[in-house]
N, C-alpha and C positions, 0 to 999 in steps of 0.2 A: 503756353496757353493759347496763343493765336493759332498755332498749327492744329491743336485739338479742336478748336472751334471751327476751323475750316473743314476738317475731316468730318466733324459732326454735321456741319452745314451740307456738305456733299452727300452724306448718308441720308439726311432728311430730304434733300432735293431728289435723290434717287427713289426714295419711298414715295414721294409726292408724284413723281413722273410715272412710276409704276401704277400707283393708284389711279391716276388720271387716265392712263391707257386702259386699265382694267375697267373703269367706269364707262369709258367710251365703247369698249367692246360689249359690255353688259347692256348698255343702252341700245346698241344696234341689235343685239340678240333679242332683247325684250320687245323691241319694235317689230321684229320679224315674227316673234311668237304671238304678239298681239294681233297682227294681221292674219296669221294662220288661224287663231282662235275665232276671229271675227268671221272668217270664211266658214268655219265649222258651224258657228251659231246661225249664220245665214242659211246654210243648208238644212239645219235642224228646224228653223222657223218655217222654211218652205215645206218640209216634210210634215210638220204639225198642221199647217194650213191645208195640205193635201189630205191628211187624215180627217180633219174636220169636214172638208168638202165631201169626202167619201161617206162619212157618218151621216151627213145630211141627206145624201143621195139614198143611202140604205134606209134611213128613217122614212123618207118620202115613198120609197118602193114598198116598204112594209105597210104604210098607211093605205096606199093604193090597193095593195093585195087584200088588206082587211076590208076596205070599203067595197071592193068588187066581189068579195067572198071567194075568190079563186085561191088555189094553193099553188102558187107559182114556185117553180124550183130555181128561181133566179139566184145565182151564187155570185159572190164577190170574191175574186181571187186575191189572196194575200200577196202583197208585193214584197220584194226583197229589200231589206233595209240595210244600207251600208253601216259598217261598224262605227265609223266616226259620228254617225247620226244617233246611234243607240247610246253612246257613252262618251264622256269627255276624258275618261281615264287615259286613253292612249295619247290624247293631246297634251295632257298635263304631266305626264310621267317624267319629263326631263327638265322641269322648271327648276327644282331645288338642287343647287350644287354648293356644298360647304365652302365657306370663304377661304379656309386654309388650303383647300385643294386648288381653288381658283388663283389665289395669290402665289401658290408655289411655296408656301411656308409651312413649317410644322406648327402646331398650336402653341408650343412654347416660344418659338421664334416670333410668332405673331403677337403674343402677349407681351414679350419683352420689348418689341418695337413700339407697341401701344404705350407701355409704361414710360419708355424713354421720351417719347414725343409728348406725353401727357394728355392723350386723347383716349376716349373709349369708343371703339368702333361699333360696339353694340348699340350705343345711343345714336350714332350717325346713320344707322341703317333704317 
């Protein structure tokens, strides 16, 4: 019985070590992703403020044109908008990775290890 317990203890320690390493890696990856998304949001905010500024300039120019009665052909050139400013889709596409792929376990192996340990990983997420 003692040998069985020590084997079981070693298995549980291995699972715990693997989970600890996985969580550490996921934390680092999540921090990097967060910083990346923060930069995208900052660029989007700058672009939005620039658009507001341009709208105000256009509105002022239209008011001046109407007030003076002239028909100015003043044009505002559209600017090129980088794809990461137009959409978050490319930034968010790689966030979800199924845990059985991350852990390197098949779903049945993962479930059996959860049952043996007596925890539900769905509740801990």
